[in-house]
N, C-alpha and C positions, 0 to 999 in steps of 0.2 A: 504494500500500500504506500502511496506517495505521501510525503510529509506535507504538512500544512504550509501554504505560502505565508509570507509576511503579512499580506493583507488579511488573510483569514485569521492569523494570530491576533491582529489588532481587533478585528471584528468580534471574535470570540472573547477576547480579554475585556473589551469594553462592557460586555454583558455582566462582568463581575460586579461592577458598581450597581447595576440594576438588581442583582441578586441580593447583595448584602445590605444595601441601604434601607429598603423597606423593612427587612427582618430586624435590623438593629433598632429602627425607630419603633417598631411594634414591641420589641422586648423591653426597651427602656422607657418609652413615653406613653404607651397605651394606658397603663395603670395610672400614670401621673395625669393623663388627660381626664379620666373619669373619676379618679380619687386624688385630687390635687393635695400636695403636702401642706399647703397653707390656705386652703379655701374649702367651702362646703363640697361634699362629694356629690356627683351626679347619680352614682349608684353605690350601694354598699360594697366595701372592698371584698368581702367574702363572696358575694354574688358575682362580682366581676371576675374574681379569680376562678370561680367555677365555670363561667362562660368562656373564659380563655382556655381552660382545660378542655372543655367540650369542643371548642374550635380546633385546638391542637390535635385532639383525638380524631376528629373528622378528617383533618389534614393527613394525619398518619395513616388512617384506614384507607384513604383514597390514594395514597402514594403507590402501593403495589398495583392497584387497579389501573391507575393512569400509566404506570410504568409498563405493565403488560399490554395495555392498549397501544402505547407508543411503539413497543417492540414489534407488535404484529400489524402496525398500520401499513397500508398499501397505497397511500396517497401519492400523486405524481410529484409532490414536493419532497417526499421522503417520509421517514418515520418520525422525525422530531420537529421539523419546521412548521407543519400545520398547527401544532399546539402553540408554538411561539407566536406565529403570525396572527392567529385568530383569537388568542387568549389575552394578549397583553393590554389592549385598550379596556375591555371590561374589568380586568383586574385593577388597573389604575383608577378607574372610576369608583370602585368599591373602596379602595384604600383611602381616597379623598373623603368619601362620605363617612367612613368609620371614625375619622378624626374630627368630623364636623357634624356631630349629632344634633337633632332638634331638641335643644335643652328645655324648651317650653312644654314638651310632652309630659303628661303625668308619668311618674316613675314606672308603673307597670308597663305602659306602652313603650317607654324608652328602653326598658329591659328587653322587651320583645324585639324592638328595632335593632338593638345591639346584637342580640342573639342571631337574628337572621343575617345581618351584615357580616358578622364574624364567621358564620358557617360558610357563606358564599366566598368571603375573602380567602379563607384558608384552603378551600377547594381549588380556587383559581390560582393561588400561589403554587400549589402542587402541579396543576395542569400546565403551567407555563415553565416552571423552573426545574422540574424533574426531567423533562425531555432536554432542556438546555444542558444540564449537567451530564446527561447521558451521551452528549456529543463528544465528551472528552476522550474516551478510548478510541473513537473513530478518527478524530483529528490527530491524536498523538499515539501512534501504534506501538512505540517502544517506551519502556519504563522511564528512562532518563529524559526522553522527549516530554513525557507527562509532567515531570517536575519542572522542566523549563517552561512549558505552556502555563502551568499553574503559577509560576513566577511572573510571567507576563500578565496573566489575569489578575494576580494579586496586586500589581501596580495600580490597577483600576479599583480593586477592592480597598486598597489603602486610601485612594482618593475618595471613595465613597465613605470610608470611615472618618476621614477628615470633615467631610460634609456633615456626617452624622454628629461629630463632636461639636460642630458649630450650631447644632439644632437649638440648644438652650438659648444662645444669643439671638438666633433668628426668631424664636418665640417671644423673647423679651421685646424685640423691636417691632415685629409685624403681626404677632398673634397667630392663632392656629390656622385660620383660613388662608392667609397669604403664604405662610410658611409651607403648608402642605401643598398648595397649588404649585409653588416653585419646585418642591420635591418631586411631585408627580411628573412635571414637565422634564426635569432632569433625568429621571428614570427612563422616560420614553425616548429621549434623545440618545442615551447611551445604549439602549437595547435595540434601537433601529438597525445598526450595522449587522448584528448577528442574524437578524430576521431577513436581511436583504443581500448580504455579501457571502455568507457561509453556504457552501454546497455540500450535500451529503453524498456518501459513497453508495447509497442504496443497497446496503447489505442487510437483507431480510433475515429474520431469525429462523434458522432451520429450513431455508429454501422456501418451497411452496407449501410446506406442511407445518404451520406454526402450532405450538403447543396451546392447549387451553390454560386458563389461569391457574387452576388447581395443580396440575402436573408441573407447571412452571414454578409455582411457589414451593412445591415439594423439592424440586431440584435445587432451588436457591437455598432453602433451609438445610438441605443435606450437604452443603458445602462447608466443611468444618472450619477452614480459615476465616470464613465470613463471620462466624460468631465472635471471634476475637475483635474484629473491627467493629461489628455492630454494637457489642456491649460496651466497649471502651469509649467509643465516640459518643454514645448516648449518655454515659456518665459525665463526660466532659461538657456536652451541650447543656445538661442540667446546671452545671456550675457556671458556664458562660452566661446563660440566660439570667441566672440568679444575680450575678455580679452587675450586669447591665441594668437589671431591674432596680436594684437597690441604690445605685449611684445617685440619682436625683434626690432620693430620700436621705442619703448620707450627707450630701452637700447642703440641702435646705434644712432638714430636720436636725441633724447632728452638728454640722459645722456652722450653721447659722447663716449660710449664704443664700443666693437666689438662683433662679434657673440659668441665668447667664454664667454663673460661676461653675456650672457643670462643664462648660467648655474648657475652663482653665484646669480642671482636674483631669480631663481626658487628654488634653494636648500633650503633656509630658509622656504619657503612656503611648500615644500614637507615634511620636517622634522616635522613641526608642524602639517601638514595634517595627517601624519602617526600616530602620537601620539593621536590626537583627533579622528581618525578613530576607534580605540579600545574603546574610551570613548563612542562614539555613539552606538557601538555594545552592550556595557554594559547597557546603559540607555534605549535602545529601548524596551526591555521587561517590564521595570518598568514604564516609562513615556508614552509609546506608540509612534507609528510612526508619527502620525499627528502633535503633538506639536514640535517634533524634526525637521520635514521637514519644518514647518513654521519658526523655528529658522534658518534653513539653508537659506531659501529665504531672510528673513529680514536681517540676519547678513551679507550675501554676498552683498546685496544692499548697506547697510551702509558702508561696507568695500571698495567697489568700489568707492563710493562717496568720501571717505577719501583719496583714492589713488590720486585723482586729486590735492591734496595739496602737494604732494611730490615735493621738491625743494623750497617750500615756508614756511616750518616749521622752528622754531627758532634754532633747534640744529641738528647737523649732516650735511653730504653732501647730495645732491640730490640722489646719488646712495644708500647711507645707509638708507635714509628715504624710498626709494622705496622698499628696501629689507625688512625693518621692517614692512611696511604696507602690503607687500605681505605675510609675515609670519603670520600676524594677519588674513589675508583672509583665511589662511589654516584651521582656527578653524571652521567657519560655512560650508566651502565648503567640509569638510570631510563627512558631512551628506549626500551629494549627491552621494557619493560612495556606501553607504549602503542602503539607504531607498527607492528610487523610484521603483526599480524592485520588491521588496517585496510588496509595496503598489499596484502596478499594478497586481501582482499575486493574491492579495486579491480581486481585482475587477474581475479578471477572474473567481475565485471561485464563486463569487456572480452571475456571468453570468451563470455558469454551474448549479447552484441551480435553476435559473429561467428557463433555456432552456433545461436542461438535456444533453447538448453537451459540449465537451471539445474542445475549439477553441483557444488555447494559442497563436499560431503564428500570427493569423490574428489581435489579439490585439496589439502585438508588431509591426506588420506591419502598422496598422492604426496610431499608435502612431508615427511611423517613418515618415509618410506623413507630419504631423505638425512640428515635430522636425527638420527634414532635411530642410524643407522650411524655418524655423526660422534661422537655421544655414546659409543657403544661403543668407537670407536677411541681416544677420549681416556682411557677407563678402561684399555684395553690399553696405551697409551703410558705411563700412570702406573705400572701394574704392572711393566712392563719396566724403567722407569727405577729403580724401587725395587730391582729384582733386579740390574741391571747397573751402576748408579752406584757408584763406590767410596766416595763420601761421601753419606749421605742428604740433607744440606743442599744439596749440589751437584745431586742429582737433582731436588729441589723447585724450585730456581732454573731448571734446564733446562726443567722442565715449565711454569713461568711464562712463559719465553721462547717456548715452543711455542704457548702460548695467545695471547700477544701477537702473534705472527706470524699466527695464524689470524684475529685481529680485523683486522689491517691488510690481509690478503688479502680479507676480507669487504668492506672499504671500496673496494678497487680493483675488485672484481667489481660492486658496486652502483652505482659512479659513473656508468656510461652507461645506467642504467635509464630506459626511454623513457616510462613513464606518469606524468607529473608534473602537478601541479595548475597550472591556467592562471590 
């Protein structure tokens, strides 16, 4: 198979911004939109946590269905592009509406409105971005090519993360409607090239005899190396979502700042993350993906545990201590931007050798079931801690420790992973 051209790499890489930016905003700002740290709540925190969990579970359950649908698609555009081209505009419309609810509605109707929008949003997210991710093994046929392509993609992911970091300042200046309108437009602009410039190889799964969903899922779950990737990345997503979720509450509720100060806590983290991102890209061909991903899991767990000490260290203010500890977290967390999808692509290649079938999207879909459920559980954990903890600061620290424990569990799970570079 021919390698991707430079134009294709740019087009696919730009989609990284469109993939990461809305998910980061949902993880960090959706709870803050409906349950503001310093204003009356539109919905009770526990109810909103339950709605997000339901939405994430719907997203997770739809992932293998969408993945199988994409693997067996016979459209003239290919297996992936129909989902990207037809789904992106409805998805963006729902994203905008989700952050601009009709606040004048009675709370029961607002609850129903939010539930419906959330279910549609998470389904459309799956329908657009699972096929997008499944393009990776096709575009980059070799393991090292995948790391390089993810490096290129991650340049745009970092750009999206910087935009995300500025979200607090944007909200402070322009409010929810204008900030989300600009966000939606930016996502559309960066996703347009992958919809129009990328061409598929038209490799259908199993020739003219595609598997049904049930047998395809059984083959996927029978792939032993996949379980190590599935379980470890799900634990890490629990932690990642939990951290992003609590940062606005940490800044506003614990540090006494405002929404704009969230940007200044995130900025040191992102700068260090960007620098170390290129370091991981350089080290992956030499050291291998397995030890570097283990370092990512262990380093993040220790860093999150250390963050609980912010405000109790002997030097600096609580704000400066939080900023420094977040910056240090950027070192191990850079590995998660580069390594998991190339590792999963290696697992997919192993499956193709065993079965003679290319079923990329169903793997990304099944992975989504566990990951999105883990994300939903982290939201529910956070909401319950806010409700049950007698001291809000104590609840935030307990959440950080839960996230640290999830990262350490990810490391233990991934340690015996069998598909390592020789």
